[in-house]
C-alpha atoms as one frame of an Amber mdcrd trajectory, in Angstrom:
protein
   6.593 -23.271 -17.175   5.758 -21.619 -13.897   7.952 -18.358 -13.763  10.121
 -19.167 -16.669   8.302 -18.887 -19.806   6.576 -15.580 -21.322   2.938 -14.968
 -20.461   0.659 -12.562 -22.226  -2.238 -10.425 -21.027  -5.051  -8.328 -22.502
  -7.478  -6.602 -19.914 -10.494  -4.801 -21.585 -12.953  -2.612 -20.053 -15.570
  -1.163 -22.186 -18.173   1.274 -21.559 -21.664   1.126 -23.284 -23.730   4.116
 -23.477 -27.128   2.333 -24.023 -26.435   0.341 -20.689 -24.930   3.233 -18.491
 -21.618   4.081 -17.236 -19.712   1.835 -14.722 -18.302   3.924 -12.327 -15.612
   1.555 -11.037 -14.668  -0.207 -14.616 -11.391   1.625 -14.955 -10.426   1.020
 -11.379 -11.315  -2.554 -11.698  -9.441  -3.084 -15.055  -6.383  -1.354 -13.818
  -6.340  -3.292 -10.583  -6.615  -6.609 -12.384  -4.176  -5.765 -14.910  -1.611
  -4.612 -12.208  -2.054  -8.071 -10.427  -1.690  -9.955 -13.671   1.452  -8.311
 -14.510   3.061  -8.488 -11.294   6.083 -10.554 -11.338   5.172 -12.140  -7.884
   1.706 -12.951  -8.874   0.471 -13.192 -12.653   3.815 -12.981 -13.969   2.345
 -11.718 -17.468   4.252  -9.198 -19.850   2.760  -5.841 -19.673   2.752  -3.866
 -22.952   2.253  -0.073 -22.986   1.013   1.962 -26.036  -1.414   1.627 -28.932
  -1.252  -2.119 -28.833  -1.068  -2.450 -25.040  -2.273  -4.901 -22.594  -4.613
  -2.659 -20.981  -7.639  -1.300 -23.214 -10.078   0.838 -21.315 -12.497   3.398
 -22.924 -15.891   4.820 -23.579 -15.596   5.064 -27.425 -14.517   1.385 -28.204
 -15.817  -0.375 -31.359 -16.356  -4.029 -31.742 -13.315  -4.070 -34.132 -11.080
  -2.553 -31.601 -11.759  -5.385 -29.072 -11.196  -7.990 -31.920  -7.975  -6.400
 -33.101  -6.498  -6.028 -29.547  -7.224  -9.759 -28.960  -5.686 -10.859 -32.332
  -2.612  -8.924 -31.394  -2.265 -10.405 -27.845  -2.872 -13.961 -29.741  -0.232
 -13.200 -32.072   2.196 -12.287 -29.506   1.369 -15.347 -27.292   1.643 -17.411
 -30.442   5.219 -16.037 -31.215   6.321 -16.873 -27.781   4.521 -20.107 -27.363
   2.932 -18.589 -24.364  -0.235 -18.679 -22.378  -2.508 -15.833 -22.892  -4.715
 -14.365 -20.052  -7.782 -12.216 -21.251 -10.063 -10.236 -19.240 -13.424  -8.786
 -20.483 -14.912  -6.347 -17.929 -18.103  -4.209 -18.622 -21.586  -5.016 -20.045
 -22.849  -8.185 -22.010 -25.977  -9.600 -22.939 -27.493 -12.912 -24.301 -29.849
 -12.875 -27.348 -33.422 -14.113 -26.730 -33.492 -18.070 -26.754 -29.657 -18.389
 -26.922 -27.065 -18.474 -24.364 -23.766 -17.230 -25.916 -22.382 -14.147 -24.382
 -21.967 -10.824 -26.476 -19.518  -8.241 -25.140 -20.724  -4.570 -25.322 -18.790
  -1.519 -26.446 -19.530   1.945 -26.933 -22.622   1.755 -29.248 -23.622  -1.676
 -28.801 -27.253  -2.472 -28.233 -29.224  -5.579 -27.040 -31.052  -5.416 -30.324
 -28.023  -6.033 -32.440 -25.627  -8.788 -32.106 -23.324  -7.175 -34.738 -22.769
  -4.025 -32.553 -21.128  -6.306 -30.006 -18.515  -9.213 -29.691 -19.243 -12.823
 -29.660 -17.167 -13.799 -26.707 -17.748 -17.707 -27.046 -16.207 -17.567 -30.830
 -13.549 -15.219 -30.056 -12.070 -17.346 -26.898 -12.518 -20.624 -29.158 -10.357
 -19.120 -31.979  -7.693 -17.859 -29.561  -7.458 -21.383 -27.944  -7.245 -23.104
 -31.404  -4.746 -20.988 -32.672  -1.363 -23.269 -33.043   1.485 -22.106 -30.814
  -0.641 -20.584 -27.983   0.160 -22.632 -24.950  -3.353 -21.902 -23.503  -6.016
 -19.311 -22.879  -7.358 -18.403 -19.611 -10.474 -16.091 -19.512 -11.849 -13.636
 -16.844 -15.312 -12.426 -17.826 -16.992  -9.964 -15.600 -20.351  -8.950 -17.190
 -23.955 -10.006 -16.982 -24.790 -13.257 -18.520 -21.092 -14.180 -18.299 -21.420
 -17.939 -18.175 -22.499 -17.733 -21.849 -18.826 -16.909 -22.785 -17.880 -20.704
 -22.233 -17.340 -22.247 -25.668 -18.648 -25.467 -26.733 -16.243 -28.371 -26.153
 -17.419 -30.124 -29.445 -16.614 -26.886 -31.511 -13.095 -26.703 -30.049 -12.577
 -30.355 -30.720 -13.431 -29.579 -34.351 -10.774 -26.788 -34.654  -7.583 -26.702
 -36.717  -5.657 -28.207 -33.625  -8.507 -30.838 -33.328  -9.033 -30.068 -29.768
  -5.464 -30.290 -28.792  -5.528 -27.156 -26.536  -6.414 -25.789 -23.174  -9.087
 -23.160 -22.155 -10.169 -21.964 -18.670 -12.897 -19.309 -18.203 -13.983 -17.920
 -15.028 -17.259 -16.199 -15.225 -19.120 -13.496 -13.073 -22.624 -14.770 -13.315
 -25.180 -17.412 -14.699 -26.297 -17.036 -18.398 -29.591 -15.452 -17.023 -28.048
 -13.373 -14.114 -26.999  -9.953 -13.759 -23.412  -9.203 -12.550 -22.935  -5.966
 -10.418 -20.301  -3.451  -9.320 -17.331  -5.338 -10.766 -17.589  -7.533  -7.852
 -15.607 -10.545  -9.485 -12.724  -8.426 -10.599 -12.263  -6.832  -7.136 -12.749
 -10.202  -5.303 -10.348 -11.924  -7.658  -7.758  -9.224  -7.180  -8.088  -9.567
  -3.493  -7.583 -13.390  -3.472  -4.611 -13.187  -5.762  -3.033 -10.463  -3.570
  -3.683 -12.380  -0.422  -3.025 -15.838  -1.773  -5.304 -18.989  -1.745  -5.060
 -20.700   1.717  -4.458 -24.412   1.516  -3.448 -24.418  -2.146  -0.273 -25.509
  -3.952   2.289 -22.998  -5.408  -0.068 -21.574  -7.892  -3.697 -20.460  -8.232
  -5.858 -22.200 -11.151  -9.376 -21.552 -12.338 -10.610 -24.542 -10.349 -12.846
 -25.539  -7.776 -10.908 -23.980  -4.759 -10.671 -20.534  -6.496 -14.403 -20.883
  -7.467 -15.473 -21.616  -4.025 -13.227 -18.801  -2.470 -14.889 -16.330  -4.811
 -18.487 -17.410  -4.235 -17.926 -17.055  -0.357 -16.902 -13.341  -1.145 -19.298
 -12.492  -3.671 -23.297 -12.352  -2.814 -26.181 -12.074  -5.386 -24.555 -13.692
  -8.390 -23.125 -17.207  -9.162 -19.400 -17.416 -10.028 -18.763 -20.265 -12.401
 -16.002 -21.679 -14.441 -15.302 -23.842 -17.609 -12.113 -25.805 -18.150 -11.007
 -27.630 -21.314  -7.791 -29.556 -21.277  -6.885 -31.596 -24.159  -3.068 -30.781
 -24.776  -0.915 -33.952 -23.628   2.346 -31.945 -24.524   1.760 -28.939 -22.130
   4.743 -28.088 -20.359   2.871 -26.926 -17.328  -0.576 -26.391 -15.773  -2.682
 -23.388 -16.765  -2.323 -21.494 -13.784  -3.639 -17.996 -13.171  -1.167 -16.658
 -10.672   1.465 -17.565  -8.183  -0.064 -18.326  -5.034   1.141 -15.971  -1.987
   0.151 -18.413   0.563   1.333 -21.816  -0.837   0.869 -24.507   1.682   3.993
 -25.792   3.647   6.039 -28.204   1.677   4.306 -27.475  -1.617   7.112 -27.717
  -4.279   7.546 -28.604  -7.806   9.992 -31.367  -8.150  13.917 -31.314  -7.679
  14.369 -29.000 -10.693  13.462 -25.129 -10.323  12.784 -22.499 -12.705  16.196
 -21.712 -13.777  16.949 -25.513 -14.320  13.824 -26.086 -16.318  14.586 -23.039
 -18.364  18.128 -24.191 -19.334  16.834 -27.779 -19.880  14.034 -26.975 -22.042
  15.914 -24.818 -24.123  18.688 -27.438 -24.651  16.077 -30.228 -25.374  14.027
 -28.371 -27.655  17.187 -27.373 -29.821  18.281 -30.835 -29.705  15.053 -32.633
 -30.554  12.376 -30.110 -31.454   8.933 -31.044 -30.277  10.003 -33.076 -27.218
   8.305 -32.060 -24.179   9.309 -32.357 -20.613   6.980 -33.564 -17.587   5.442
 -30.582 -15.731   7.331 -31.723 -12.579  10.785 -32.970 -12.969  12.072 -35.714
 -10.571  15.533 -37.567 -10.307  13.527 -40.356 -11.861  12.974 -38.256 -14.937
  16.333 -36.907 -15.126  18.131 -40.289 -15.025  16.630 -41.879 -18.439  16.939
 -38.312 -20.074  20.654 -38.344 -19.158  21.295 -41.938 -20.503  19.062 -41.281
 -23.791  21.056 -37.990 -24.556  24.297 -39.524 -23.825  23.871 -42.175 -26.516
  24.318 -41.188 -30.166  20.973 -41.395 -31.853  20.923 -42.483 -35.511  18.193
 -39.744 -36.241  20.110 -36.727 -34.759  20.044 -34.268 -37.605  21.211 -31.160
 -35.431  24.395 -29.736 -34.152  25.877 -32.361 -31.623  26.564 -29.589 -29.125
  22.999 -29.357 -28.338  23.064 -33.045 -27.341  26.221 -32.525 -25.107  24.434
 -29.361 -23.662  21.506 -31.616 -22.556  23.922 -33.976 -21.056  25.667 -31.401
 -19.309  22.573 -29.674 -17.835  20.969 -32.840 -16.728  24.194 -33.906 -14.890
  24.344 -30.529 -13.234  20.835 -30.700 -12.066  21.441 -34.229 -10.639  24.295
 -32.911  -8.691  22.249 -29.987  -7.530  19.649 -32.445  -6.280  22.394 -34.316
  -4.254  23.633 -31.090  -2.947  20.404 -30.087  -1.659  19.854 -33.556   0.121
  23.499 -33.309   1.588  22.667 -29.641   2.908  19.347 -30.756   4.214  20.859
 -33.624   6.109  23.886 -31.998   7.396  22.336 -28.578   8.413  19.181 -29.845
   9.721  19.159 -27.726  12.821  20.302 -24.580  11.089  18.563 -24.060   7.752
  15.862 -21.267   7.851  14.602 -18.785   5.342  16.871 -15.929   7.076  19.976
 -17.843   7.081  19.590 -18.992   3.328  19.085 -15.221   2.181  22.133 -14.262
   4.338  23.984 -16.982   2.598  23.044 -15.654  -0.514  24.100 -12.048   0.183
  27.128 -13.499   1.704  28.156 -15.730  -1.495  27.409 -12.817  -3.919  24.426
 -14.203  -5.643  21.833 -11.637  -6.863  18.437 -11.181  -5.514  16.929 -13.081
  -8.587  18.619 -16.243  -7.280  15.869 -16.585  -4.594  13.051 -18.517  -5.649
   9.823 -20.152  -3.725  11.939 -23.134  -2.738  15.023 -21.238  -1.352  17.557
 -23.803  -0.890  16.988 -25.612  -4.158  16.625 -22.372  -6.129  19.798 -20.891
  -4.629  21.849 -24.050  -5.492  20.618 -24.114  -8.995  21.318 -20.335  -9.679
  24.804 -21.033  -8.302  25.534 -23.914 -10.451  23.863 -22.812 -13.721  24.048
 -18.931 -13.611  27.039 -17.777 -11.449  30.127 -19.309 -13.123  32.468 -17.098
 -14.871  34.596 -18.003 -17.739  37.733 -19.616 -16.574  36.442 -20.475 -13.042
  35.985 -23.954 -11.886  32.444 -25.384 -12.630  31.393 -25.490  -9.093  33.219
 -22.672  -7.500  29.946 -20.397  -7.101  28.266 -23.131  -5.445  31.327 -23.801
  -3.216  30.795 -20.260  -2.078  27.197 -20.564  -1.180  27.910 -23.902   0.573
  30.752 -22.168   2.659  28.492 -19.450   3.252  25.837 -21.924   4.767  28.645
 -23.645   6.744  29.920 -20.496   8.165  26.502 -18.953   9.244  25.658 -22.173
  10.871  27.956 -21.316  13.710  28.826 -24.835  14.211  32.085 -26.408  13.271
  30.376 -29.817  13.027  29.257 -29.574   9.471  32.364 -28.098   7.954  34.132
 -31.462   7.468  31.493 -32.861   5.561  30.740 -29.931   3.509  34.679 -29.798
   2.704  34.481 -33.422   1.695  31.741 -32.298  -1.021  34.157 -29.597  -2.004
  36.877 -32.203  -2.410  34.794 -34.422  -4.559  33.972 -31.449  -7.140  37.381
 -30.128  -7.317  36.925 -26.717  -5.406  38.413 -27.198  -1.930  40.544 -24.047
  -2.440  37.313 -21.988  -3.477  35.402 -23.316  -0.362  38.424 -22.649   1.990
  39.060 -19.253   0.596  35.425 -18.368   1.010  35.313 -19.472   4.647  38.336
 -17.276   5.452  36.598 -14.258   3.663  33.540 -14.619   5.499  35.303 -14.926
   8.915  36.714 -11.567   8.306  33.392  -9.824   7.327  31.451  -9.781  10.546
  33.715  -7.146  11.951  33.193  -4.938   8.944  29.432  -5.289   9.322  29.437
  -4.105  12.981  31.737  -1.289  12.169  29.928   1.961  11.434  30.075   5.589
  11.372  27.232   7.377  12.673  26.763  10.938  11.683  23.936  13.142  13.081
  22.833  16.504  11.450  20.254  16.864  14.427  21.377  20.339  15.648  18.916
  22.433  13.483  15.322  23.154  13.498  14.642  24.442  10.069  17.698  24.919
   7.795  21.295  23.335   7.640  23.261  22.562  10.745  26.324  24.744  11.882
  28.045  21.462  13.115  27.544  17.592  12.883  28.260  15.000  15.451  30.023
  11.641  14.706  30.507   8.397  16.369  32.622   5.425  15.563  30.631   2.268
  16.302  32.290  -1.221  16.667  35.959   0.234  16.698  36.483  -1.370  19.965
  36.102   1.626  22.277  32.967   1.718  24.829  31.431   4.218  24.919  32.008
   4.747  20.890  34.403   7.304  20.069  32.674  10.792  19.478  33.703  13.840
  17.846  32.018  17.082  16.629  32.945  18.832  13.354  32.064  22.401  12.594
  30.380  23.136   9.021  32.455  25.647   7.051  29.212  26.917   5.458  25.797
  26.543   6.938  24.523  24.767   3.726  24.245  21.487   1.848  27.850  21.869
   0.770  29.091  22.644   4.221  27.250  19.674   5.319  28.926  17.486   3.015
  32.294  18.609   3.951  31.750  18.101   7.601  30.503  14.592   6.727  33.815
  14.127   4.695  35.717  15.327   7.872  34.022  12.617   9.893  34.938  10.011
   7.477  38.739  11.120   7.775  38.616  11.217  11.469  37.077   7.610  11.788
  39.253   6.062   9.149  42.368   7.648  11.150  41.129   5.639  14.223  41.160
   2.357  12.445  44.184   0.027  12.220  45.305  -1.382   8.848  43.815  -3.071
   7.111  40.398  -2.264   8.850  38.032  -0.718   6.247  34.855   1.676   7.092
  32.101   0.781   4.679  28.730   1.530   6.642  27.536   5.243   7.274  24.285
   6.024   9.218  23.331   9.602   8.478  20.724  10.847  10.999  18.958  14.055
  10.223  15.596  15.915  10.944  12.434  15.494   8.990  12.846  18.710   6.994
  16.260  17.634   5.646  14.979  14.030   5.013  12.323  15.518   2.902  14.662
  17.576   0.422  18.247  15.826   0.757  19.526  12.521  -0.155  22.467  11.964
   2.017  24.234   9.385  -0.229  24.574  12.171  -2.621  26.399  14.535  -0.398
  29.839  15.612  -1.808  32.414  14.518   0.698  35.716  14.885  -1.265  36.166
  13.676  -4.910  33.218  11.421  -4.666  29.699  11.362  -3.536  29.292   9.562
  -0.071  27.245   6.675  -1.291  30.024   5.683  -4.054  32.203   3.839  -1.716
  29.921   3.469   1.423  26.642   1.730   2.328  24.858   4.775   3.557  21.683
   3.899   5.595  19.364   6.926   6.515  17.878   7.536  10.029  15.653  10.039
  11.620  17.591  11.973  14.505  14.239  12.370  16.382  15.080   9.024  17.988
  18.316  10.423  19.392  16.519  13.196  21.010  16.437  13.094  24.891  12.859
  14.322  25.170  10.680  12.772  27.608   8.649  10.579  24.992  11.900   9.275
  23.181  12.071   6.125  25.133   8.418   5.323  24.551   8.434   5.711  20.837
  11.802   3.574  20.582  10.346   1.042  22.692   7.185   0.722  20.620   9.537
   0.332  17.355  11.493  -2.348  19.143   8.130  -4.197  19.630   7.036  -3.615
  15.991  10.370  -4.890  14.900   9.967  -8.020  16.872   6.479  -8.603  15.701
   7.536  -8.329  12.225  10.523 -10.791  12.419   8.240 -13.437  13.892   5.535
 -12.921  11.437   7.579 -14.462   8.567   7.434 -12.308   5.403   7.307  -8.661
   6.559   4.320  -6.497   5.414   4.277  -3.002   4.492   1.379  -0.965   5.127
   0.811   1.311   2.152  -1.126   4.513   2.462  -2.478   6.680  -0.312  -3.408
  10.164  -0.930  -6.881   9.671   0.577  -5.531   8.546   3.847  -3.034  11.453
   4.028  -5.713  13.835   2.965  -7.639  13.205   6.234  -4.683  13.958   8.733
  -6.876  13.970  11.856  -8.203  10.206  11.123  -4.532   9.373  10.298  -3.342
  10.564  13.682  -6.163   8.559  15.351  -5.048   5.425  13.668  -1.497   5.931
  14.583  -1.855   6.914  18.206  -4.199   3.886  18.680  -1.606   1.406  17.235
  -3.249   0.642  13.934   0.041   1.084  11.844   1.933  -1.626  13.713   4.438
  -2.451  10.933   6.624  -0.873   8.186   4.808   1.977   6.516   4.987   2.984
   2.911   3.662   6.102   0.959   2.312   4.990  -2.442   3.075   8.424  -3.855
   5.267  11.607  -3.262   3.222  13.917  -1.248   3.602  17.704  -2.150   3.716
  18.243   1.722   6.521  15.552   2.353   8.053  17.240   5.282   4.735  17.355
   7.174   3.992  13.759   6.373   7.336  12.503   7.556   7.192  14.724  10.739
   3.628  13.017  11.482   4.638   9.319  10.572   8.334   9.013  11.703   7.608
   8.775  15.568   5.402   5.906  14.853   6.893   3.910  11.977  10.326   2.423
  12.435  10.705   1.918   8.659   9.094   4.350   6.179   9.263   4.115   2.649
   8.231   6.590  -0.261   9.118   7.129  -3.802  11.158   9.941  -5.450   9.246
  12.854  -6.840  10.097  11.649 -10.614   9.065   8.055 -10.105   5.881   6.492
 -11.472   4.456   4.425  -8.601   0.834   4.360  -9.774   1.071   0.881 -11.374
   2.226  -0.773  -8.013   5.618  -1.733  -9.394   7.389   0.015  -6.571   5.332
  -1.890  -4.122   6.424  -5.050  -5.863  10.339  -4.182  -6.092  10.009  -3.340
  -2.210   8.246  -6.722  -1.610  10.878  -8.705  -3.815  13.818  -6.960  -2.378
  12.739  -6.618   1.252  15.325  -8.999   2.648  18.250  -7.109   1.166  17.061
  -3.846   2.649  18.241  -1.295   3.829  21.736  -2.058   2.656  20.266  -3.207
  -0.836  19.374   0.393  -1.415  22.854   1.706  -1.491  23.510  -0.526  -4.381
  20.363   0.476  -6.193  21.164   4.059  -5.791  24.469   3.593  -7.406  22.774
   1.635 -10.339  20.491   4.539 -10.688  23.374   7.058 -11.194  24.635   4.975
 -14.091  23.497   5.236 -17.750  21.495   1.816 -17.407  18.913   3.869 -15.397
  17.887   5.928 -18.425  14.663   4.895 -19.806  13.758   2.414 -16.614  10.230
   2.484 -15.669  10.795   1.697 -12.194  13.591   0.426 -10.006  14.576  -0.038
  -6.591  16.696   3.238  -6.687  13.458   5.184  -6.933  12.548   4.266  -3.249
  13.664   6.352  -0.607  13.684   5.072   3.069  14.279   6.067   6.787  15.260
   2.782   8.450  15.461   2.118  12.142  16.526  -1.543  12.817  17.228  -2.998
  16.117  20.794  -2.308  15.796  20.093   1.351  15.357  17.703   1.404  18.361
  20.422   0.059  20.654  22.769   2.712  19.620  19.927   5.342  20.506  19.412
   3.728  24.001  21.939   6.003  25.677  20.172   9.079  24.563  16.888   7.884
  26.153  15.586   9.475  29.409  15.591   6.411  31.561  16.007   5.721  35.115
  18.838   3.019  35.633  18.122   0.993  38.785  21.062  -0.177  40.835  21.255
  -3.519  42.473  18.885  -3.828  45.561  20.521  -3.929  49.031  20.487  -7.203
  50.854  18.724  -6.960  54.052
């Protein structure tokens, strides 16, 4: 099931002494493994340690490879999962034969026993009962010799009822060079496959795309599919460029997961169609609702099937209603804002936003004791509120009446009506008055408090250090709250600071009384340089406004990640910056030792700048994935991530959003900065 069942992976990269070292083998293996284990792409489970999912080395023996494959097959069998196997390195085919032998440390072309018979190994893996299918990527010379004989598979213990797809780098009599297949495949999966559906398969479309990118060797494929009970297609990765309107039925990943669990516990062995429609749900609901003479399990599971199917049918009707009533309003940004407003978590978002949000609210967000449709009523109310049109409210309230949640719907509408003012109300604190150390005083502005220009106050630091700055910020908070009438509440705090402080200080961790600043406030970090009345200030802020507009109009915002190699050539980087080549958000994929210098170079050009904490481990690409997945929650979502990071739940966490630092300049902040810019304001022309 796409995005719901577990998928396992094994990537092997073996050097062979007799064939010469492959200089980019390790890089290729790690890149492919990162893509295949990326939840947004390959969605395979990564395994660290001795029996891990990435096996790379110059001392591997044939038995090491066989043992690793057997362990991967065992895990896939236990989870009834698809297994993706990648073999990267050297290979040979014996004279007068076509089967591929994968070469390891001491393999030679004169001994088949010194290598691994890939054809047999893949056939055995696909033939293992419980394995949902095998996908193999073979990047070696003579790679097409890896494809097993279909007759041999049909004669296995499963009588051929299995699935196997093999992607090969070269023909049986041909060399493969420079890990071209692997690097091209990684690029395609990261970029997405234009014109394809929601998933990428080892099919003609992928093969042709790779052939267009790879010269000098023939990319091939082998496909065997004889499992009529498979729950889903044998997909290699999610497609980052799925074609408009591509979908997978009225049931999304969450609904399918619940339904598959209930059906399998009720009637073991029952398989559902890969794409569920309303026409499929109706007969299943009727069948489950009738007492069956051969029911031998707890009837609770039959009732659970009835409940899940009925919920999914109602979800489909709700989606249809919302599409009809809010035709002029529904857009991705509005749906994501409705998700945030109604309190649904980030994981509620899917590739079909409306369907997946409705489904998650109905199946995952109901608390014990609450009406069944309460969470969905809050989501529907959020959509009605954000549509900024009184027209659809009566029709959506009628939906709430039919489902017995009118009170929840109306309560949510009143709650949301009070929130826009809270979002506009912000305290801005600036620590700009220092060139090297900590400031002697901080400035504060209360924005959105009803005063124009915003109320301003300066606070002296009792001591010129971190603690003194924290106490001054605390005084600013007390001042701002004293200017607000009851029951107004200050939540949002912007902290602007120079680069040297941003490089070594986390403002949300400032002690401002009994608590840290970020415990009860949503803190967004800004660069005080954009408030500087220097001559070039207006220029860099106008450039930032243009970048933000372009990012917003471009759909899914992209982050331009730069590595140590780019930072190592500061002159070339400066040239790229001054010529406008970094025209989006910029991410640093590691924590540079000279972070202050890097920030000072990048901040005038990047309206949004991201980097990992010193102790983070970003090399496997997880932080990039986290930023991409949570982008639409940023920057405010960082505040909640930092709070979670302070909790014990963070202990042992390999990577989390709280490991990301950010300096964020959105359009609202740039408007706040406009009075500081050196501009000539033209008056009205005189009439002649």
